[in-house]
N, C-alpha and C positions, 0 to 999 in steps of 0.2 A: 298157554293155560287153557284147561278144559272148561267149557262153559257150563254153568249150572242150569238147572231147570228154569230158575227165575230169569237168567240171562236169555235163554232161548225164548221164553214167553215174551219178554220185553222186546227183543229183536224182531220176532214175528209180528207182533202188534204194531211196531213202528213201520215195518215194511208195508203191511196191509194198509195202514193209515195213510202213508205216503202215496199209495196207489189208488186211494179211494177219493171220490169227489170231495172237494174242499169242504162243502157244508156238512158232510157226513163223517169227515175224518176224526173229529173229536169224539164221536159217539161210538167208535169201534171198541167192542169188547169181545172176550172169548166166546160169548154166546152169539155174536153177530153171524148171520148166515151169509156166506160169500156171494151167492147168486141173488137170492131174494132181497136181502137187506143192503148189500154193498154194490150190487150191479156188476159183479165179475162175470165175464164171458170167457170163451176159449182163448181169445187173444190176450186178455189181461191175465189169464191163468198161466200162459206162456211166459209173460213178463215176470209174474210172480215167482215162477219156478227158477228162472234165471237169477233173480235178485236173491232168493234164498240160497241158491248154490253159491253165489259170489260171497254172501255174508257169512254163511254157516258151513260151506263146503259139504253140503248134503244134497243128494239127488232125489227129488220127489215126483218128477214128471210122470213116471209110469203109474203112480197111484193117485194122482191128483183128482182123477174122476170120482174116487170114493170119499172125497172130502166135502163136507157140508158146511161146517161152521169153522170159525177161526180156532176154536179149541181142537177140533179135529186136526187141523193143520199143525198146531203146536205139538200135539201128540205124535203126528207122523214125523215131524222133524226130530222130536225127542228120541224116537226109535231109530233114527239114522236114516230115514227115508226108505229107499229100497228100489230095486229094479225088478223085483220078483213078479210084478203084475203082468209082464209080457212073456209069452211062450217062446220068444226069440230075442236076440240082441239087436236092437234098432241100429246100433253102430255098425253092424255088418252090411247095411244097405246104403246105397245101391250095391248089389253083389258084383264082384269083379267080372269083367267081360274077358272073353278070349277072342282070338282072331276069328274063330268059327262063329261066334255070336255076331260079330260085326258083319261078316260076309252074308250070314243068313238074314240079318236085318236089312242090309242093302238089297238083297234079293226080293224081300217082301216089299220094300219101298218101290222098286222098279215095277213089279207086278201090279201094285196098287195104282200107279200112274197109267199103266196100259189099260187096265181093266175098267177103271172108273172115269178116266179121262177128265178129271176135275181141272178147272181153271185156277191159276195162281197169279196174284198180283201183290205188289207192295213189298217184295223181298228186299228192296233196296233200303227199306226202313229198319231193317234188323241191325243191331250193333255188331260191328265186325269182330269184337273180342269175345263174343259168345256169352257174355255175362248178362243175361236178361231172363225174364220170366214170361212165359207164354200163358195167356189166359183165355182159351177158346171156349165156346159153348159146347155142350155135351149131349149129343143125340144118339151116338152109336158106340158099341164096344170097339169099333175100329178107329175112333177119333184120334187116339194117340198115335197110331201108326200113320194115319193119313196126314197128320200135322208134320211129322218128320219127313214123309214122302214128298209133301208140298215144298218144304224148305230145301231138301236135297242134301246129300252128304258133302257136297262141295262147299256149303254155307254153314254147316254145323259139325262140330266134332262128335261123332257118334260114341266115342269112348267116354265122353263127359256130358251125356244127357241124362236127365232124371225126371221122375214124375211121382206124384202121390197116387197110391193104389190101395183099393180096399183090401183088407186082410183076406177076404175070400179068394183072392188070386194067389195067395202064398203057395198053394200046391203046384201052380203052373210056373215052376222055377225058371224054365227056359225063357218064356215070354217076359217074366218079371225081370230077368237079368238083362235081356236084350234092350228093353225099354228103360232100364234104370229105376225100377219101381221101389218106392219107399213105402212100406205097409202102414195104413192108418187103422188104428184099433176099431174093431167092430162095435165096441161099447160107446163110441163117439168121442173118446178122449184123443183129441188131435195133437196134444202138446208134444209127445215124443217125436212124432213124425215131422211136425213143424220145426222143432228144434234141430233135427237131423237135416231137414231140408235147408234151413238157414246156413248151416255149416257147409253144406254142399255148394250152395250159391256163392258164398264167400270164397270157396275153393275153386271157382271158375266153371261150375256146372251151368248148363242151360236147363232151366227147370220148367216143367209143364204142370200147371194146376188148373183144373176146371173149377172156377169160382162158384158155380152153382152147387158143387159138392156131390152131385149125383146126376145121372142121365134124366133128361126130360121124358115124361110118359105121354105127353100129348103134343109135343113139337113146340110148345111155347117156352120162351125163356123163363127160367126160374129166378128167384131172388138170389143175389150174390151174397156169399159169406165174406167176411173181412180178411180171411187168412192170407190170401195172395197179396193184397195191398200192404198188410202189416209186414209180410215177408220182404217185399220190395223196399219198404222204408228202412227196415232193419238192416238189410244187405246193401243198401245204397245202389240198387240197380233199377 
């Protein structure tokens, strides 16, 4: 049976209320602002998108960044959600590798270890099944390559590595493909990328995420964002 506008409104309000702090749940109205009034952040937005998709079979993650109030969310769901907010299909990423990509990546890894001669310890702590999330600090554009070089192709399946990458790197298809890049929207909407990353980890990928979100400018560690921890919890890794 097709749901009426009233059904959609009631379901959205129920889901939002269930995800809101207990003391605020009863005061949720269509006019409530998701961030300012109800305390939603990028992590709870991901949970919200998953809950709406499960209950109403509608995808809203690509346009969730444009939602301010509960009424905006109801209207978006009522329109059937949509994936039109992205100039690419997030489900295509990581892009499929070829044997040439793997050989080229191995070459870069070997040269990295020779040129920079960095010390490596603690490799025995890595899970042998490859299902884990790496969360290094971020000081250089080479960090992602150096991490895989440090681990080595004997300890990680290079066919099934992935990382979150800024949309700005989309034109660099070769590097994005080799490193298993999943693009994160420039607007700051991390929900589509995080949802895709979760699917990849559940499918056996080794995921690399810089929890600071961006490179340091002065060498000091920046505040961690919660995405990597939430991803680990949801994926059970």
